[in-house]
C-alpha positions in Angstrom: -0.1 0.1 0.1 1.0 3.6 -0.7 0.5 6.2 1.4 1.0 10.2 0.5 0.2 13.4 2.2 -0.8 16.4 -0.2 -2.1 19.6 0.2 -5.4 20.8 -1.6 -4.2 24.1 -3.4 -6.8 25.4 -5.9 -8.5 28.4 -4.8 -12.2 26.6 -4.4 -11.1 23.2 -2.8 -12.5 19.8 -3.4 -16.0 21.5 -4.7 -18.5 19.6 -6.8 -16.1 19.7 -10.1 -13.0 19.1 -8.8 -14.5 16.1 -6.9 -15.8 14.5 -10.2 -12.6 15.0 -11.5 -11.1 13.3 -8.6 -13.1 10.4 -8.8 -13.1 10.0 -12.3 -9.2 10.0 -12.3 -9.3 7.4 -9.2 -11.8 5.4 -11.4 -9.6 5.0 -14.1 -7.4 2.6 -12.1 -8.4 -0.8 -10.5 -6.7 -0.1 -7.2 -8.5 0.3 -4.2 -7.9 4.3 -3.5 -9.1 6.2 -0.1 -8.7 10.0 0.8 -8.4 10.5 4.6 -8.9 13.7 6.6 -9.2 14.4 10.3 -9.3 10.4 10.8 -12.0 9.6 8.3 -11.3 7.6 5.0 -13.5 7.7 2.1 -13.7 6.0 -1.2 -11.8 8.4 -3.9 -14.2 6.8 -6.4 -17.2 8.4 -4.9 -17.9 12.2 -5.7 -20.6 12.6 -2.6 -18.1 11.0 -0.4 -15.2 13.5 -1.7 -17.3 16.3 -1.3 -18.5 15.3 2.3 -14.7 15.8 3.3 -15.4 19.5 2.9 -11.4 20.2 1.8 -11.0 23.6 1.5 -7.8 25.3 -0.1 -4.8 24.5 2.1 -6.2 21.4 3.8 -3.8 18.4 4.0 -5.2 15.0 3.0 -3.9 11.5 3.1 -4.0 9.5 0.0 -3.9 5.7 0.2 -3.6 3.4 -2.9 -3.4 -0.4 -2.9 -3.4 -2.6 -5.6 -1.8 -3.7 -9.3 -1.6 -0.2 -10.5 -1.3 1.7 -7.1 1.7 3.5 -8.5 0.3 5.0 -11.6 -3.1 5.8 -9.8 -1.3 7.7 -7.1 0.9 9.7 -9.4 -2.4 10.7 -11.5 -4.4 11.9 -8.6 -1.2 13.9 -7.2 -0.8 15.4 -10.6 -4.2 16.4 -10.7 -4.1 18.2 -7.3 -0.9 20.0 -8.2 -2.3 20.8 -11.5 -5.3 22.8 -9.4 -8.0 20.3 -10.9 -7.1 22.3 -14.4 -9.1 25.4 -13.1 -8.1 29.0 -13.9 -7.2 30.6 -10.8 
């Protein structure tokens, strides 16, 4: 299992559009992917679960990936977050 921490840096945080992009990216991989915040772990492939985290700009989340393509999944999600979910700031 891979575990990484990453900071949400886009201005609007993990809002509906960003959560949908996050879930769509996670769903491309067979690995089990979880997102953790304040001791709560949710399924990264669920838009609603991601939105319920209410992760605003500056929030540090924990990513966990376990499975055959865990490395690729982790890299893709971190890249998405670091690219500010492709939003104009």
